[in-house]
PAZA-631755 format. One record per residue: residue in one letter; x, y, z of N, C-alpha, C in turn. Coordinates in steps of 0.1 Angstrom, whole numbers, padded with zeros to 4 digits, always signed. Example, Ala and Ser with C-alpha at 12.3 -4.5 7.8 and 13.67 -1.06 7.14 Angstrom:
PAZA-631755
a+0132-0057+0078+0123-0045+0078+0132-0033+0078;s+0128-0022+0071+0137-0011+0071+0129+0000+0079;
end
This chain:
PAZA-631755
m-0489+0341-0370-0476+0335-0369-0466+0344-0362;f-0466+0357-0365-0457+0366-0359-0465+0374-0348;d-0463+0371-0336-0470+0377-0325-0461+0387-0317;s-0449+0388-0321-0440+0397-0314-0437+0410-0322;t-0432+0420-0315-0428+0432-0321-0412+0432-0322;i-0407+0433-0333-0392+0431-0335-0385+0445-0337;a-0373+0445-0334-0365+0457-0336-0350+0454-0339;v-0344+0463-0347-0330+0460-0350-0324+0473-0356;i-0311+0474-0357-0305+0486-0363-0304+0482-0378;s-0311+0491-0386-0312+0488-0401-0300+0493-0409;t-0293+0502-0403-0281+0508-0410-0268+0501-0406;a-0258+0503-0413-0245+0497-0410-0240+0503-0396;l-0236+0494-0387-0232+0498-0374-0217+0504-0375;s-0217+0516-0378-0204+0523-0379-0207+0538-0377;q-0196+0546-0375-0198+0560-0373-0203+0566-0386;g-0213+0575-0386-0218+0582-0398-0228+0593-0394;a-0234+0598-0404-0243+0610-0401-0255+0605-0393;i-0261+0594-0398-0274+0590-0391-0273+0574-0390;s-0281+0569-0381-0284+0555-0380-0299+0554-0379;i-0305+0542-0382-0319+0540-0381-0322+0527-0373;v-0330+0529-0363-0335+0517-0355-0349+0515-0360;r-0351+0503-0365-0364+0500-0371-0372+0490-0362;v-0385+0493-0360-0393+0486-0351-0406+0482-0359;s-0410+0469-0358-0422+0465-0366-0430+0455-0357;g-0443+0457-0357-0452+0448-0350-0464+0456-0344;d-0473+0449-0338-0485+0455-0332-0482+0465-0321;q-0471+0463-0314-0468+0472-0303-0457+0482-0307;a-0454+0484-0319-0442+0492-0324-0444+0507-0319;i-0456+0512-0321-0459+0526-0317-0459+0528-0302;e-0465+0518-0296-0466+0519-0281-0452+0518-0274;i-0444+0510-0280-0430+0508-0274-0422+0520-0276;v-0422+0526-0288-0414+0538-0290-0419+0550-0282;q-0432+0550-0281-0438+0561-0273-0432+0562-0259;k-0429+0550-0253-0424+0550-0240-0410+0557-0238;i-0403+0558-0249-0390+0564-0248-0388+0577-0257;f-0400+0582-0262-0399+0594-0271-0406+0605-0263;s-0401+0617-0266-0405+0629-0258-0419+0635-0263;r-0423+0630-0275-0436+0635-0280-0446+0624-0282;d-0459+0628-0282-0470+0618-0283-0472+0614-0298;i-0469+0601-0301-0471+0597-0315-0482+0586-0316;r-0490+0585-0305-0500+0574-0305-0511+0576-0315;h-0514+0589-0318-0526+0591-0327-0522+0599-0340;v-0509+0600-0343-0504+0607-0354-0508+0600-0367;p-0510+0607-0378-0513+0600-0391-0501+0591-0395;s-0504+0582-0404-0494+0573-0410-0485+0581-0419;h-0473+0576-0421-0463+0581-0430-0460+0596-0427;t-0457+0598-0414-0454+0612-0409-0441+0611-0401;i-0434+0622-0400-0421+0623-0393-0422+0633-0382;h-0416+0629-0370-0418+0638-0358-0405+0640-0352;y-0402+0653-0349-0389+0657-0342-0391+0656-0327;g-0380+0651-0321-0381+0651-0306-0368+0644-0300;y-0369+0639-0288-0358+0633-0281-0361+0619-0276;i-0351+0611-0277-0352+0597-0270-0347+0599-0256;l-0355+0594-0247-0353+0595-0232-0350+0582-0226;d-0341+0581-0217-0338+0569-0210-0349+0567-0198;d-0347+0556-0190-0357+0554-0180-0357+0564-0169;d-0347+0572-0168-0346+0583-0158-0351+0597-0165;k-0356+0596-0177-0361+0607-0185-0349+0617-0188;e-0337+0611-0189-0326+0619-0194-0325+0618-0209;v-0322+0629-0215-0321+0629-0230-0309+0620-0235;v-0312+0611-0244-0302+0602-0250-0297+0608-0263;d-0307+0612-0271-0303+0617-0284-0315+0626-0290;e-0311+0635-0299-0321+0642-0307-0324+0634-0320;v-0337+0632-0322-0340+0622-0333-0352+0627-0341;l-0354+0620-0353-0366+0621-0361-0372+0607-0360;v-0385+0607-0357-0392+0594-0356-0403+0593-0367;s-0402+0583-0376-0411+0581-0387-0421+0571-0383;v-0434+0574-0385-0445+0564-0381-0452+0560-0394;f-0453+0546-0395-0460+0540-0407-0470+0530-0401;r-0482+0532-0404-0493+0523-0399-0496+0513-0409;g-0498+0500-0404-0502+0489-0413-0516+0491-0418;p-0519+0485-0430-0512+0475-0437-0503+0481-0448;k-0503+0494-0450-0495+0500-0461-0480+0502-0456;t-0474+0492-0452-0460+0492-0448-0452+0481-0454;y-0439+0480-0452-0431+0470-0458-0435+0456-0452;t-0438+0455-0440-0442+0442-0434-0457+0440-0433;t-0465+0450-0436-0479+0452-0434-0483+0455-0420;e-0473+0455-0411-0475+0458-0397-0472+0473-0394;d-0475+0478-0382-0471+0491-0378-0456+0491-0378;i-0450+0501-0384-0435+0503-0383-0431+0517-0378;v-0422+0517-0369-0416+0530-0365-0401+0530-0367;e-0396+0540-0373-0381+0541-0375-0376+0553-0368;i-0366+0551-0360-0359+0561-0352-0347+0565-0359;n-0346+0577-0365-0335+0583-0372-0326+0590-0361;c-0315+0584-0357-0307+0591-0347-0293+0594-0353;h-0285+0600-0344-0271+0603-0349-0264+0590-0350;g-0254+0590-0359-0248+0577-0364-0237+0572-0355;g-0236+0575-0343-0226+0569-0335-0229+0555-0330;v-0219+0547-0329-0222+0533-0326-0228+0532-0312;y-0222+0539-0302-0227+0538-0289-0241+0543-0287;i-0244+0554-0293-0258+0560-0292-0268+0551-0299;t-0265+0546-0311-0274+0537-0318-0277+0524-0310;r-0267+0518-0304-0269+0506-0296-0277+0509-0284;k-0275+0521-0278-0282+0524-0266-0297+0526-0269;i-0300+0532-0280-0314+0534-0284-0321+0520-0286;l-0313+0512-0294-0319+0498-0296-0321+0491-0283;s-0312+0492-0273-0313+0486-0260-0326+0491-0253;l-0328+0504-0254-0340+0509-0248-0353+0503-0254;v-0353+0502-0267-0365+0497-0274-0367+0482-0270;l-0356+0475-0269-0357+0461-0265-0362+0459-0250;s-0357+0468-0242-0361+0467-0228-0375+0471-0225;h-0382+0477-0235-0396+0481-0233-0405+0472-0241;g-0400+0460-0245-0410+0450-0250-0407+0444-0264;a-0398+0450-0271-0395+0445-0285-0385+0433-0283;t-0385+0425-0294-0375+0414-0294-0365+0417-0306;m-0353+0412-0305-0343+0414-0315-0347+0406-0328;a-0348+0414-0339-0351+0407-0352-0340+0398-0357;k-0344+0387-0363-0335+0378-0369-0331+0383-0383;p-0320+0379-0389-0317+0383-0402-0328+0380-0412;g-0332+0391-0420-0342+0389-0430-0357+0388-0425;e-0359+0391-0411-0372+0388-0406-0382+0399-0411;f-0378+0411-0414-0388+0421-0419-0393+0416-0432;t-0384+0412-0441-0388+0407-0454-0396+0394-0453;q-0392+0385-0443-0399+0373-0441-0414+0376-0437;r-0416+0386-0429-0430+0390-0425-0437+0395-0437;a-0430+0403-0446-0437+0408-0458-0442+0397-0467;f-0433+0386-0468-0437+0374-0476-0449+0367-0469;y-0448+0364-0457-0459+0356-0450-0472+0363-0449;h-0471+0377-0449-0483+0385-0449-0489+0387-0463;g-0482+0382-0473-0488+0383-0487-0485+0395-0494;r-0476+0404-0489-0473+0416-0496-0464+0414-0508;i-0455+0404-0507-0446+0401-0518-0445+0386-0519;d-0441+0381-0531-0439+0366-0532-0424+0364-0529;l-0421+0351-0530-0407+0347-0526-0397+0353-0536;s-0400+0353-0548-0390+0359-0558-0388+0374-0556;q-0398+0381-0551-0396+0395-0548-0388+0397-0535;a-0390+0388-0526-0382+0388-0514-0367+0386-0517;e-0364+0376-0526-0350+0374-0530-0345+0386-0537;a-0353+0393-0545-0348+0405-0552-0344+0416-0543;v-0350+0416-0531-0346+0427-0521-0332+0424-0517;e-0328+0412-0515-0314+0409-0511-0305+0411-0523;d-0310+0408-0535-0302+0410-0547-0299+0425-0549;m-0308+0434-0545-0306+0448-0546-0295+0452-0537;i-0295+0447-0525-0285+0451-0515-0271+0446-0519;e-0271+0434-0525-0258+0428-0529-0253+0433-0543;a-0262+0440-0551-0258+0444-0564-0245+0451-0565;s-0236+0447-0575-0223+0453-0576-0221+0460-0590;n-0232+0460-0598-0231+0467-0611-0245+0471-0615;d-0246+0479-0626-0259+0484-0631-0268+0473-0635;t-0263+0463-0642-0271+0452-0646-0277+0445-0634;a-0270+0442-0624-0275+0435-0612-0286+0443-0606;s-0283+0456-0604-0293+0465-0598-0306+0466-0606;h-0305+0466-0619-0316+0467-0628-0324+0454-0627;m-0318+0443-0627-0325+0430-0625-0332+0429-0612;a-0325+0434-0602-0331+0434-0588-0344+0442-0588;i-0343+0454-0593-0355+0463-0593-0367+0457-0601;q-0364+0450-0612-0374+0443-0619-0380+0432-0611;g-0371+0425-0603-0376+0414-0594-0385+0419-0583;i-0381+0431-0577-0389+0437-0567-0403+0441-0572;q-0404+0445-0585-0416+0449-0591-0425+0437-0596;g-0420+0425-0593-0428+0413-0596-0426+0407-0610;s-0414+0410-0616-0412+0405-0630-0412+0390-0631;v-0407+0383-0621-0406+0368-0621-0420+0362-0622;k-0429+0367-0614-0442+0362-0614-0449+0364-0627;k-0447+0376-0633-0452+0379-0646-0446+0369-0657;l-0434+0366-0655-0427+0357-0665-0433+0343-0664;l-0436+0338-0652-0440+0324-0650-0455+0322-0651;e-0463+0333-0650-0477+0331-0650-0482+0324-0663;p-0477+0328-0675-0482+0320-0687-0479+0306-0687;l-0467+0302-0682-0463+0288-0681-0473+0280-0671;i-0475+0287-0659-0484+0281-0649-0498+0279-0655;e-0503+0289-0662-0516+0289-0667-0518+0278-0678;d-0507+0276-0686-0508+0265-0696-0508+0252-0689;i-0500+0250-0679-0501+0237-0672-0514+0234-0665;l-0520+0245-0659-0533+0243-0653-0544+0239-0663;n-0543+0245-0675-0553+0242-0685-0551+0227-0689;i-0539+0222-0690-0537+0208-0693-0542+0199-0682;i-0539+0202-0670-0543+0194-0658-0558+0194-0657;a-0564+0206-0659-0579+0207-0658-0586+0198-0669;q-0581+0198-0681-0587+0191-0691-0585+0176-0689;i-0574+0171-0683-0572+0157-0680-0582+0153-0669;e-0583+0162-0659-0592+0159-0647-0606+0158-0652;v-0610+0167-0661-0624+0166-0666-0626+0153-0673;n-0617+0148-0681-0618+0136-0688-0619+0124-0679;i-0612+0125-0667-0612+0114-0657-0625+0114-0650;d-0630+0126-0646-0642+0127-0637-0655+0125-0645;y-0655+0130-0657-0668+0130-0665-0666+0124-0679;p-0662+0111-0679-0659+0105-0692-0672+0103-0701;e-0683+0103-0694-0696+0100-0701-0702+0113-0707;y-0696+0125-0704-0702+0137-0709-0698+0139-0724;e-0707+0139-0733-0704+0140-0747-0699+0154-0751;d-0703+0164-0743-0699+0178-0747-0685+0181-0741;v-0679+0172-0734-0665+0174-0729-0655+0168-0739;e-0646+0176-0744-0636+0172-0753-0627+0162-0747;q-0625+0150-0753-0616+0140-0748-0602+0143-0752;l-0593+0146-0742-0579+0150-0745-0571+0137-0747;t-0566+0135-0759-0557+0123-0762-0543+0127-0762;t-0534+0117-0762-0520+0119-0763-0516+0127-0775;e-0523+0124-0786-0519+0132-0799-0522+0147-0797;e-0531+0150-0789-0534+0165-0787-0525+0170-0776;l-0522+0162-0766-0515+0167-0755-0500+0169-0758;l-0494+0160-0766-0480+0160-0769-0475+0174-0775;p-0482+0179-0786-0478+0192-0791-0479+0203-0781;m-0489+0203-0772-0490+0213-0761-0478+0212-0752;t-0474+0200-0749-0462+0198-0740-0449+0203-0747;k-0448+0200-0759-0436+0204-0767-0435+0220-0767;q-0447+0226-0770-0447+0240-0771-0444+0247-0757;w-0448+0241-0746-0445+0245-0733-0430+0244-0730;l-0424+0233-0734-0410+0232-0732-0402+0242-0740;t-0406+0245-0752-0399+0255-0760-0400+0269-0753;k-0411+0273-0747-0412+0285-0740-0403+0285-0728;l-0402+0274-0721-0394+0273-0709-0379+0274-0712;d-0375+0267-0724-0361+0268-0728-0356+0282-0731;k-0365+0290-0736-0362+0304-0739-0359+0312-0726;i-0368+0309-0716-0366+0315-0703-0353+0311-0696;l-0350+0298-0697-0337+0293-0691-0325+0299-0698;s-0326+0300-0711-0314+0306-0719-0311+0320-0715;r-0322+0328-0713-0320+0342-0709-0315+0342-0694;a-0320+0333-0686-0316+0333-0672-0301+0331-0671;q-0295+0322-0679-0281+0319-0678-0273+0332-0682;c-0278+0338-0692-0272+0351-0697-0273+0362-0686;g-0284+0362-0679-0286+0372-0669-0277+0369-0657;q-0275+0357-0654-0266+0353-0643-0251+0358-0646;l-0247+0357-0658-0234+0362-0662-0233+0377-0659;a-0244+0384-0663-0243+0399-0662-0244+0403-0647;k-0252+0395-0640-0254+0398-0626-0242+0396-0617;k-0236+0384-0619-0224+0381-0610-0211+0384-0616;g-0211+0387-0629-0199+0390-0636-0193+0379-0644;i-0185+0381-0654-0180+0371-0662-0166+0367-0657;d-0164+0355-0653-0151+0350-0648-0142+0350-0659;t-0132+0359-0659-0123+0361-0670-0108+0358-0666;v-0103+0348-0673-0089+0343-0669-0079+0348-0679;l-0068+0354-0674-0057+0358-0682-0047+0347-0683;i-0044+0341-0694-0035+0330-0695-0024+0333-0706;g-0013+0326-0705-0002+0328-0715+0010+0321-0709;r+0020+0320-0717+0033+0315-0711+0039+0325-0703;p+0049+0322-0695+0056+0332-0686+0061+0344-0694;n+0060+0355-0687+0067+0368-0692+0061+0373-0705;v+0048+0370-0708+0042+0376-0720+0035+0389-0717;g+0033+0392-0704+0027+0405-0700+0013+0404-0693;k+0010+0392-0688-0003+0390-0682-0005+0399-0670;s+0005+0400-0661+0004+0408-0649+0004+0423-0653;s+0011+0427-0663+0011+0441-0668-0003+0444-0673;l-0009+0435-0680-0022+0437-0686-0033+0438-0674;l-0031+0429-0664-0041+0430-0653-0040+0444-0646;n-0028+0449-0644-0026+0462-0638-0032+0473-0647;a-0030+0472-0660-0035+0482-0669-0051+0482-0669;l-0057+0470-0668-0071+0469-0668-0077+0474-0655;l-0070+0471-0644-0075+0476-0631-0070+0490-0628;e-0061+0495-0636-0056+0509-0633-0049+0510-0620;e-0042+0499-0616-0035+0499-0603-0024+0488-0604;d-0014+0490-0596-0003+0480-0596-0006+0469-0586;k-0015+0460-0590-0019+0449-0581-0011+0436-0582;a-0006+0434-0594+0003+0422-0597+0017+0426-0598;i+0026+0418-0593+0040+0420-0594+0045+0418-0609;v+0053+0428-0614+0058+0427-0628+0073+0428-0627;t+0080+0417-0633+0094+0417-0634+0098+0411-0647;d+0110+0411-0650+0115+0404-0662+0118+0389-0660;i+0116+0385-0647+0119+0371-0644+0107+0362-0646;a+0109+0352-0654+0097+0343-0657+0093+0336-0645;g+0079+0334-0644+0074+0326-0632+0072+0335-0620;t+0071+0348-0622+0069+0357-0610+0055+0354-0604;t+0045+0353-0612+0031+0350-0607+0030+0335-0603;r+0029+0332-0590+0028+0318-0586+0014+0315-0580;d+0006+0325-0577-0007+0323-0572-0017+0332-0580;l-0029+0330-0578-0039+0338-0585-0041+0352-0580;v-0041+0362-0589-0043+0376-0585-0056+0380-0592;e-0066+0386-0584-0079+0388-0589-0083+0403-0588;g-0092+0407-0596-0098+0421-0595-0110+0422-0604;q-0118+0433-0603-0130+0434-0611-0130+0448-0618;i-0135+0447-0630-0137+0460-0638-0151+0459-0644;h-0156+0471-0648-0169+0472-0654-0167+0478-0668;i-0172+0472-0678-0171+0477-0692-0185+0476-0698;g-0190+0488-0700-0204+0488-0705-0213+0483-0694;p-0223+0474-0698-0232+0468-0688-0226+0456-0681;a-0214+0452-0685-0209+0439-0680-0198+0441-0669;q-0198+0432-0660-0187+0431-0650-0178+0420-0653;f-0165+0422-0653-0155+0412-0656-0147+0409-0643;n-0148+0396-0639-0140+0392-0627-0127+0386-0632;l-0116+0395-0632-0103+0392-0638-0095+0383-0628;i-0089+0373-0634-0080+0364-0627-0067+0362-0634;d-0056+0368-0629-0043+0367-0635-0037+0353-0629;t-0031+0346-0638-0027+0332-0635-0012+0330-0637;a-0007+0320-0631+0007+0316-0633+0009+0312-0648;g+0021+0316-0654+0024+0313-0667+0025+0298-0669;l+0018+0293-0680+0018+0278-0682+0030+0274-0689;r+0038+0265-0682+0050+0259-0688+0054+0247-0679;k+0063+0239-0683+0068+0229-0674+0078+0235-0664;s+0076+0232-0652+0085+0238-0641+0089+0227-0631;s+0101+0228-0626+0105+0219-0615+0104+0226-0602;d+0100+0239-0602+0097+0246-0589+0084+0242-0584;a+0084+0236-0571+0072+0230-0565+0061+0241-0563;i+0065+0253-0559+0055+0264-0557+0049+0268-0570;e+0058+0270-0580+0053+0275-0593+0043+0264-0599;q+0047+0252-0596+0038+0241-0602+0024+0241-0596;i+0024+0244-0583+0010+0245-0576+0002+0257-0583;g+0009+0268-0586+0002+0279-0593-0002+0275-0606;i+0005+0267-0614+0002+0262-0627-0011+0253-0626;e-0011+0245-0616-0023+0236-0614-0035+0244-0611;k-0034+0255-0603-0045+0264-0601-0050+0271-0614;t-0040+0274-0622-0043+0280-0635-0052+0271-0644;q-0048+0258-0644-0056+0249-0652-0070+0247-0647;e-0071+0248-0634-0084+0246-0627-0093+0258-0631;k-0087+0270-0630-0095+0282-0633-0098+0283-0648;l-0089+0278-0656-0091+0278-0671-0103+0270-0674;a-0105+0258-0668-0116+0249-0670-0129+0256-0666;q-0129+0265-0656-0141+0271-0651-0144+0285-0658;a-0135+0290-0666-0135+0303-0671-0147+0305-0681;q-0154+0316-0680-0164+0320-0690-0159+0329-0701;l-0147+0334-0699-0140+0342-0709-0125+0340-0707;v-0117+0337-0718-0103+0336-0717-0096+0347-0725;l-0087+0354-0718-0079+0364-0725-0065+0357-0727;l-0063+0352-0739-0050+0345-0742-0040+0355-0747;i-0030+0357-0739-0020+0367-0742-0007+0361-0748;l-0003+0366-0760+0009+0361-0767+0018+0373-0768;d+0031+0370-0770+0042+0380-0771+0043+0384-0786;g+0038+0396-0789+0038+0401-0802+0052+0404-0808;s+0062+0404-0799+0076+0407-0804+0084+0395-0808;q+0077+0383-0806+0084+0370-0809+0075+0361-0818;p+0081+0352-0824+0073+0342-0831+0066+0333-0821;l+0055+0327-0826+0048+0318-0817+0056+0306-0813;t+0056+0302-0801+0064+0291-0796+0055+0278-0795;k+0061+0267-0792+0053+0255-0790+0043+0257-0778;e+0047+0264-0768+0038+0266-0757+0026+0275-0761;d+0028+0285-0770+0018+0293-0775+0008+0284-0783;e+0013+0276-0792+0005+0267-0800-0004+0258-0791;d+0002+0253-0781-0005+0244-0772-0017+0251-0765;l-0014+0264-0761-0025+0272-0755-0036+0275-0765;l-0032+0278-0777-0042+0281-0788-0051+0269-0790;e-0045+0257-0790-0053+0245-0791-0061+0242-0779;q-0056+0244-0767-0063+0241-0755-0075+0249-0753;t-0075+0262-0758-0086+0271-0756-0095+0273-0768;k-0093+0265-0778-0100+0267-0791-0115+0266-0789;d-0120+0258-0779-0134+0257-0777-0140+0266-0766;k-0131+0274-0761-0135+0284-0750-0139+0297-0757;n-0148+0305-0750-0150+0318-0754-0138+0326-0751;r-0131+0331-0761-0118+0337-0759-0115+0349-0768;l-0105+0357-0763-0100+0368-0771-0085+0365-0772;i-0079+0366-0784-0065+0364-0786-0058+0377-0787;i-0049+0379-0778-0042+0393-0776-0027+0392-0779;y-0022+0401-0787-0008+0402-0789-0003+0414-0782;n+0006+0411-0772+0011+0422-0764+0024+0427-0770;k+0029+0439-0765+0042+0445-0769+0041+0450-0784;k+0029+0456-0787+0028+0461-0801+0038+0472-0805;d+0044+0478-0794+0053+0489-0796+0067+0483-0801;v+0069+0470-0799+0082+0464-0804+0079+0452-0812;k+0067+0451-0819+0064+0439-0826+0073+0438-0838;s+0077+0426-0841+0086+0423-0852+0082+0411-0861;e+0073+0404-0856+0069+0392-0864+0054+0394-0869;k+0051+0387-0879+0038+0387-0885+0030+0376-0878;h+0018+0380-0873+0010+0370-0866-0004+0370-0872;p-0012+0360-0870-0026+0360-0874-0034+0371-0868;d-0046+0373-0872-0054+0384-0867-0056+0382-0852;g-0055+0393-0845-0058+0393-0831-0059+0408-0826;i-0059+0409-0813-0060+0423-0807-0046+0427-0803;w-0041+0438-0808-0028+0443-0805-0028+0453-0794;i-0020+0452-0784-0020+0461-0772-0005+0463-0768;s-0004+0473-0759+0009+0474-0752+0005+0476-0737;a+0006+0465-0730+0002+0465-0716+0011+0475-0708;q+0024+0474-0711+0033+0483-0703+0030+0497-0705;n+0026+0501-0717+0023+0515-0720+0008+0518-0717;k+0001+0508-0713-0014+0510-0710-0022+0513-0722;e-0017+0509-0734-0025+0511-0746-0033+0498-0749;i-0045+0498-0742-0054+0487-0742-0068+0490-0747;d-0070+0501-0754-0083+0505-0759-0090+0494-0768;a-0081+0489-0777-0087+0478-0786-0092+0466-0778;l-0086+0463-0768-0091+0451-0759-0104+0455-0752;l-0104+0467-0746-0116+0471-0739-0128+0472-0749;e-0126+0476-0761-0137+0477-0771-0141+0463-0775;a-0132+0454-0776-0135+0440-0780-0143+0433-0768;m-0139+0436-0756-0146+0430-0745-0161+0435-0744;k-0162+0448-0746-0175+0455-0746-0184+0449-0757;d-0178+0447-0769-0186+0442-0780-0191+0427-0778;l-0182+0420-0771-0185+0406-0768-0197+0404-0760;y-0200+0413-0751-0211+0412-0742-0221+0423-0743;q-0225+0426-0755-0236+0435-0757-0249+0427-0756;q-0252+0424-0744-0264+0415-0741-0277+0423-0740;d-0288+0416-0741-0301+0423-0740-0307+0422-0726;v-0298+0419-0716-0303+0417-0702-0308+0430-0696;l-0305+0442-0702-0310+0454-0697-0323+0459-0703;t-0329+0450-0712-0342+0453-0717-0352+0451-0707;e-0365+0454-0711-0376+0453-0701-0380+0439-0699;q-0375+0429-0707-0379+0415-0705-0374+0410-0692;p-0383+0404-0684-0379+0399-0671-0370+0387-0671;l-0363+0385-0660-0353+0374-0659-0355+0367-0645;l-0352+0354-0645-0350+0348-0632-0337+0353-0626;s-0337+0354-0612-0326+0361-0606-0316+0353-0599;n-0318+0340-0596-0308+0333-0588-0308+0318-0591;e-0298+0311-0585-0297+0297-0588-0309+0289-0583;r-0315+0293-0572-0327+0285-0566-0338+0285-0577;q-0341+0297-0582-0351+0298-0592-0348+0290-0605;i-0336+0292-0609-0332+0285-0622-0332+0269-0619;g-0328+0265-0607-0328+0251-0604-0342+0245-0604;l-0352+0253-0598-0365+0248-0598-0371+0248-0612;l-0368+0258-0620-0373+0258-0634-0367+0246-0642;n-0355+0242-0639-0349+0230-0645-0356+0217-0641;q-0360+0217-0628-0367+0206-0623-0381+0205-0630;a-0387+0216-0632-0400+0216-0639-0398+0211-0653;k-0387+0215-0659-0384+0210-0673-0383+0195-0673;q-0375+0189-0663-0373+0175-0662-0387+0168-0660;d-0395+0173-0652-0408+0167-0650-0416+0166-0663;m-0416+0177-0670-0424+0178-0683-0417+0169-0694;l-0404+0168-0693-0397+0159-0703-0401+0144-0700;q-0402+0141-0687-0407+0127-0684-0421+0125-0689;a-0430+0135-0687-0443+0134-0692-0443+0132-0707;k-0435+0140-0714-0434+0139-0729-0429+0125-0733;e-0419+0120-0727-0414+0107-0731-0424+0096-0728;a-0432+0097-0717-0442+0087-0715-0453+0088-0725;m-0457+0100-0729-0467+0101-0740-0462+0096-0753;e-0449+0098-0756-0444+0093-0769-0444+0077-0769;q-0444+0071-0757-0444+0057-0756-0458+0051-0755;g-0468+0061-0756-0482+0057-0757-0489+0056-0744;v-0483+0062-0733-0490+0062-0720-0502+0072-0721;e-0513+0068-0715-0525+0076-0715-0523+0089-0707;p-0530+0100-0710-0528+0113-0704-0530+0113-0689;d-0540+0105-0684-0543+0105-0670-0531+0098-0662;l-0523+0090-0668-0511+0084-0661-0499+0093-0661;v-0499+0103-0670-0487+0112-0669-0490+0125-0662;e-0502+0126-0656-0506+0138-0649-0497+0141-0637;i-0492+0130-0631-0483+0132-0619-0471+0140-0622;d-0465+0137-0634-0453+0145-0638-0457+0159-0641;i-0468+0161-0648-0473+0175-0651-0476+0183-0639;q-0482+0176-0629-0485+0183-0616-0472+0187-0609;a-0462+0178-0610-0449+0181-0603-0443+0193-0610;a-0444+0195-0623-0438+0206-0630-0446+0219-0625;h-0459+0218-0623-0467+0229-0618-0462+0233-0604;d-0460+0223-0596-0456+0226-0582-0442+0233-0581;h-0433+0228-0590-0419+0234-0590-0420+0249-0594;l-0429+0252-0604-0430+0266-0607-0436+0274-0596;k-0446+0269-0589-0452+0276-0578-0442+0277-0566;e-0432+0268-0565-0422+0269-0555-0413+0281-0557;i-0411+0284-0569-0402+0296-0572-0409+0308-0566;l-0422+0309-0566-0429+0321-0560-0432+0319-0546;g-0429+0308-0540-0431+0305-0526-0445+0301-0523;e-0453+0298-0533-0467+0294-0531-0468+0279-0527;v-0457+0272-0530-0455+0258-0525-0442+0259-0519;h-0441+0255-0506-0428+0257-0499-0427+0248-0487;r-0414+0246-0482-0411+0240-0470-0406+0250-0460;e-0411+0249-0448-0408+0259-0438-0393+0260-0435;d-0386+0248-0434-0372+0248-0431-0364+0254-0442;l-0368+0252-0454-0360+0259-0465-0362+0274-0465;l-0374+0278-0462-0376+0293-0461-0368+0299-0450;d-0368+0292-0439-0360+0298-0428-0345+0299-0432;t-0340+0289-0439-0326+0290-0443-0324+0301-0453;l-0334+0303-0462-0333+0313-0472-0332+0327-0466;f-0341+0330-0457-0342+0343-0450-0330+0345-0441;s-0325+0335-0435-0314+0337-0426-0301+0342-0433;k-0301+0342-0446-0290+0347-0454-0291+0362-0456;f-0302+0368-0453-0304+0382-0455-0296+0389-0444;c-0294+0402-0446-0287+0410-0436-0297+0414-0425;l-0292+0418-0413-0300+0423-0403-0307+0435-0407;g-0320+0437-0403-0327+0449-0406-0334+0449-0419;k-0334+0438-0426-0341+0438-0439-0351+0427-0440;
end
C-alpha cells in the first residue's frame, strides 16, 4: 500500500537546540546517503553516525548526527533514518528540501503512525494513544496514553470479544449441524443469561470510561453566584494570577473568563461567569445567558455565597437551581463573616485563603483512573462500545420476546464488529484517513 519513502520535520519548527528530519521507507537509507558525508549503507541498525549534510555542490550545510533504524524493528516497520541537525528554521527546512529533492515525498499528518497501523505493528487504539500522549495536559492523561500505547484497550476488550465469538460459534454449530446429537443445542433460556452477563461487563467498562474522560480532559468547573460575591477574586486566587477584573461594582464580569488548574490527579477547567441577576443592561444580559448555558453543561459547580451577609432570594434560587448538580457550596469573606450559615466551605478569596476549597476539590475527585486497570481513551471508542451495547440490547429484547437464537445472531454479530472496529480490525478507509489526518506532522 505504501510504496513511497516519506520525510518530514518531526520536531516543532522553531529555533531551538536541535531539530529532527525523519525519513521512512524502502529508500530511506539510500536517499540520506546522497546528502551525508559518511557511508551508512551497511551500518548496523539502531546506530548513530556523526558527519555533515552536503548540498548538491558538496558544500557543507550542517553538522549532524544521523540515526539509522532498519525494518522491521522500527516505528513504521520500514527503514527509518533520522537527521538530528541544529534547530534553526532555515537549516532544518533546507535539509528537508534536500531529502525531498533526492526522492522522498512529503509525509501527510499522521502518516508514520498510519504506516505502523497498516503494517500490523500497532492496532488503531494504540495509534490513537500516540496522539493522546502528544496532547496530554496532565499526569492522568499521560498515564492513560501510555497504557493505551502498551495495548491496554485490546486487553480490555478481548474477553468481551471472546465471549461473543463463543456465542456466535455455538449458534452457528446449531444451525449447520442440527442432527448431531453430541452438539449441545443452545436455546434462548441458555443464551439470555449469557447476554445479560456480557452487558454487565460492558457497563462496568463504560462507567470507568466516562470517569477516565473527566480525568483526561479535565472537569468543566463553573463558578457561579450573584454579582459581587467574589467569583472573580476566587478565580484569580485559584489561578494565582490576576486574570479576572475585580471591582466593587456589581456586574463587572460580562463574559466568560477561563483558566486551568491541577489538584492532585485531576485537572479543573475553571469558568468564571457573569453574576446571575435580573439586569436591563443588554451586554450583561448576554453574559448571564452564557452563564446559564455553561451551568447546564458543568461537571462541577462552585456556588459562591457572601459569608458576610444573610442569604438573599437570588442565593436561594441558585441553591435550588444547582441542587441536582455536582457542586461545592462556598462562603466567601470569612474574615468579615457576621451571619450564621448552613455548613459549607469557608474561604477568603481576597486574602487567598482557599486551602479548604482546594482540599475539598481534591477529595471530590480521588478517582481510581490512575490504577493499572485499562480504560478506553476517546469518544470514538466509547461511541463504538455504546453501539455494541445497543446491538446486544436488541438481541436481548428479541430473545425475551421468544425469538430463536439463530434469528438474533445478526445483532450479536453487529456487536462483535463494533468491538473489532475499536481496534481497527473492521474499518472503513475514509474514516481511517480522517482519523490520521488529525495527527500532527511527523508522527
